[in-house]
N, C-alpha and C positions, 0 to 999 in steps of 0.2 A: 492783759483781762483773760479771765481762765476762758476754758473750753465752754463751760454751762454759761458763763455769763454772754460769750460770744451766740452762744445759741438761743439762748432769753433775749438778747437784742435783736437777732434776727429773725423772731417768731414773733416779736411785736411789730415789728416793722412791716411783714406781709402780715400782719392782724388789722393794721390801720389802714393798709392801704386796700383788702377787704372788705371794711368796715366802709371804707370813703364809695367802693363801687357797689356795695349792697346798697346804699343812699343815693346812688346815681342811675342803678337800674329801678325805672318808677314808667311801668305801660301805661299810657295814657294819664301819665301826670301823678298815679296813685302809685304807693308804696305796693309792691304784688307782694303775696302771700308767701311767698319763696325766699322771701329777704335775708332772712336768719342763715339761711342755707348758705346764700352767698358769701353771709361774712363770714362764716365757719369752715370754708373749702380753700384751701390757699392753690388760685386757679397757676402758678408758677410752676407749681410741679407739676402741672400737665403739659408743659411747651418746653421745646427742645432749644438748646442753646443757640439758636439762629435762626431767627424766624421772619418772617416778611410781610409788611402793610403794601397792603394794595394803594397803589396811585390813580388819584382821580382820573389822570390823563392815557390810563391803561399802565400796564406793568409792576413792578412791584420793586419796592427800597426794602434791602436787607437791613436787621437789624441782631447785631452780636453781642450776645451778653459779655464773652471777655472784652469786646473791645470800647463798647460803650453801656455798661452796667446800668446806669441811670435810664437811657431807652426803653432798656429791655423791660425793665422792672415795670415804668410808666405804661407801657402797652401790655405788659401782663396783665394787668389791673385797670387797663382802660376798656370804656363801652365800644370797644371797636373787634371785627371780626380779626383774626390772625390767621395769617398763612402759616401751615408748619411743613409743608411739603410742596416743591414743584416740581411740573414735570412737563418734558418737551412734546408740543402736542403734534409732533410730526413733520412740522413747516421749521421748524427753528424756534417758534415762539415759545416763551414760557408760560404756563397756566398753572394755578392752582390744582396739586393734587392732593389734598388734605389741606384741613383750616381748623380752627376753634372759633365755632360761631360768636356774634355779638353777643354779649352779654344780658343786654335788654332782651332781645329774640330769644334767647334761653327761657328768660323770665316768663316772657308773653304763653310759651309753648307750656312752661311748668304749670302755669296759673290755669290755663285750657285745662290741661291733664288733672287737676284737682287730685292730687294722691294727700293719701290719709293714712295715719298711723292703722294697719293690721290689712291694708292693700299689699296684695302682692303685683310687683310693676315687671315688663319685659320691655327691655330700650333694642330696637334694630339700629344697629352700625353705633359700637363703643366708642368711634374715631378715638381722640385724644383722652378719655376716661372720666371728664370734667362732668361730663352731665350725670354719669353714671354714681360720681361722687355726690352731684345733688342731690339724686334720688334716694341715696343711704342716708343722708343728712336730712332731707326732708320727714323718711319714712321713719329713722330711728334704728331702721335694722338692716346690716347689709345684707343678712340672707333672704330679705324679701325680695331683693333686685336681681335681674337675671340679665343680662347684656351681650346680643351676639355679634360678634363684627366680622365678617367677611375675609378680610385681609390677616394672614397669619402675624406678620411682623407688626402692623398697628394694635392687635390685641396683644402681642407682647410689652410693646410699650407702652399701652396702656394697664395695663396687668402692674408693672414696674411703677408706674407714677401712684396708680390707686394705693398699693401697698405701703410706697413713700409718704402719702398724704393721709395714712391710717384708716383706710377702706379696704372691703372686701368681699363685694358683689360675685356671685356666680357669672365668671365669662366661657364664652362658649364661641369657637370659630366655627363658622357656616356661614351661608347664604339664607339671611333672617326674612328675606322676600321670598322662600320656597318651604325648605322643610325649617320648622320649628323645633326648639330641644325639648325633650321630656314629652311628657303627654297631660303635664297640670295646664290649670285656667286658671288667668291673671285678670285682676281687675281692672289693670290700666295697661295699654300698650302705646311707645311711643317710638316713632321713627323719626331718627336724626337725619336721613338720605331721602330726596324726594322720589315720588312713585307715578305713574299716569292710571296704574291699575291698581286697585286694591287688592291685597290679595286676601280671599277669601281664608285662607288659614289663620288670619290674623282675627274674623269673627270668631271662627272656631273657638279661637283658644279664647276668648274674651267672654267672661262673665254675663249672662244677663245682667243688665241694668250698667255694664262696666263702660269703659269709653275708652275711643283708639285716637290718639292726634300725631297727624302725618303731614309733611309739607308735600303739596301736588306739583308735579313739572309742568302742568299749564303747557303741555303739546309740544314742546321746544320752541315755543314764543319768544323766550325769556324773560316769561312772565310767571311767577309760581304763587302760591297760596298756602298756607293755614288749613286745614281741616280738623275739624272734630266730628266723631262720629260715635253715636251712643247705638247701644247694642241691645237689640231686645230679647223676649224670652223664644222668639221664633227664627231665630237667628237671621236678623237682617241686623245693617248698619246703619242710623241716617243721619245728616248732617249737612250744615250748608256751609260754603267757601268763606272765609274769611280774612284776616290780615295778610297784606303782601310779606311772602317772603322766600328768597331766593336759596337755594340748597342743590348739592351734587347731586345728580339724578344717581339713583341705587345703580344700575348697569346699564350703559348703552353708549354705543358709537356714535360719533357726529355723523350723519348724513353728509353723502358724498355726490353730487346731481351727476360729475361727469361718469362715476362707477355704476351710479345708478341706469344712469342711459344705456352704458354699455353690458351691464347682466340684465338688460329688459329688453323683448321682442321689441321690432321695428316700431317707430312710433304711429299711431290711427292718424286719419285725416285731421287736420286743424279745423280749427272750430272757433265762429264766433262767441263771445262772454258779455253779458250788460257789465259783468262786474270790474273796474276798473281796477288793475294789480296793482295799482301806487295805494289805493285806499284800504288796504290790507295793511298798510303800514298805521293806520288810524292804531294810536295804543289802545284805544278802550275797544275796538273793534277787534284787535291782534290779542288784546286777555279773554276774550270771551271765547273765540276761537280754541284757543289752548285749551278750555275748561272743555268746551263742549265735544271735540274733536280731539281727546287725548290720545288717539292712536296715530295722529298725522301729527308730522313737522314742518312746520310754514316759516318760510325766509321770504324779506323782500330784498331787491337790490337793483342795479339797473344792467342793462348789457353794455357793449361794447361803442354801442350808440347812443348811449346817456338816457334811453329807455328804460321808464318802471317796467320791473318783472317779480312777477312771485314763483317762489315755488311750493312745490307742496309733497313731501314724500310719504309714502304708506305702507303699510304689511305687503312682507314678500317681495320687497324691491320697488315696489308701483311708484312711477313719479310722473307727476303734471307741472307744466310750466308756461302762466300768463304773462302776455307779453304784450305791450302798446305798442302794436307793430305799424300803423299806419294810421290816415285819419278814418276809415273805416269804421276803428274800434278796435281792442285788442282781442288776440289770436290766442286758442288754447292748445298744447299740443300735451299727449299724454304717452306714457311710456308701461307696459305690464297691465296688469289686468284692473281691472275697474274704474268708474269714473271721480277721482280725488275731488277734482277743481267742482263738481256738480254740489258736493257736499259743503264746501267752502261757501259758494255761492247762495244755496238754499239757506244755510245757518245765518249768514250774510246779512240777507233779504228780510228774514224773518226776528233778527233783531233789530234793525232799521224799524219796522212795521211796529215792533212791537213796543215804540220810543227808548230804543238804548240802553236797555236795564244793564245795571250794574253788574260787577261780577258778584255781589256779596247778596244778590236776589239769588244767586243759582245755588244748588246743594245736590248732594249726591244720595242715590239710595242702593245700596250692596247687599246681594243675596246670594243663596247658591244657584242663581241660574246667572247670575251676571251684575255687572254695575247698569244703574239706571241715572242720567245726569238731566235734571230738572228744574226749572226756574219758576219764581214763584206768581210770573204773568200769566193771565190766562193764555192760551192756544198754545203752550210753550211745546214743540216737539217730543217726539219720544226718542231722546239720545240714550238708546237702549243697547246694554252687552257692547258696549264699545272698548 
């Protein structure tokens, strides 16, 4: 077989796989408006020779292209997330350091973004480059897409993959949550990394009537959501929290309770609390707390005696711990400045009184003075400038 015939056969194979993936990517059971882009972008070009598939019980299964090409190709065009790089979390445990998102979730975000020919789009977080290629395909103009990536090696690999796939967006190495490249305005901004605070620079660089789509990190509770914000002519952006979506946080180290206790001054005197620490593990409550208290990180576990315990980390190294210590009720101890646990207590009490509103009833408004989180229910507290 000639080299031209081999190339034609290989192209036909990936196109068949890409077409099948496009058929499988159906948010809410309907074909997404971006389906055509999935059919014409070779996802395999954006994956390294060895990737990893997350295991249901934890950990990762390696999939090597040379050793098991069929498994590698099947994963490349499956509606599954693909881990492209692992890292040690400092305890010897391997965690995902980079990945290609599940295509159906990518489709949900692109449908929310609602890009149209003539739009100029800024992507925050180039990653593998696959999403940038999809944007180029949707717009029909590579020069309309700018993508910024904080890691130079990741950006270089994405550039190579994009060129091999036949796309040439403008790539920039930098921090997309801080200083944005150039000074032009964009019709759409899409982030592929999660945030807890919407950078006002994103609003400043979006045209009135434009849209921003980003994952929301959920205050370190393990629950993340997609957020679509519409920008008005007054320099404000507003939108509701939507589909559940967990993405890697833009930049942040995992909190360490021992380090927090050591770094903070001696704890204040213990006090009683009416909020059972174990109740914070309620997934519905925990999800809401992650939205309304994004500057706090919450976690629930048990102490050595098997008693429920809730941890709260806050700005400046502040830390609080509530524990079911006795029949007299839970006890709270706090390190550093501020009463973190009282914020959790107040928000949890309001949520119960308001009838346990769902996460989709919450939204956010971002302006020059900060961000304000609200709920559609009457009497919503002013979760402002968090």
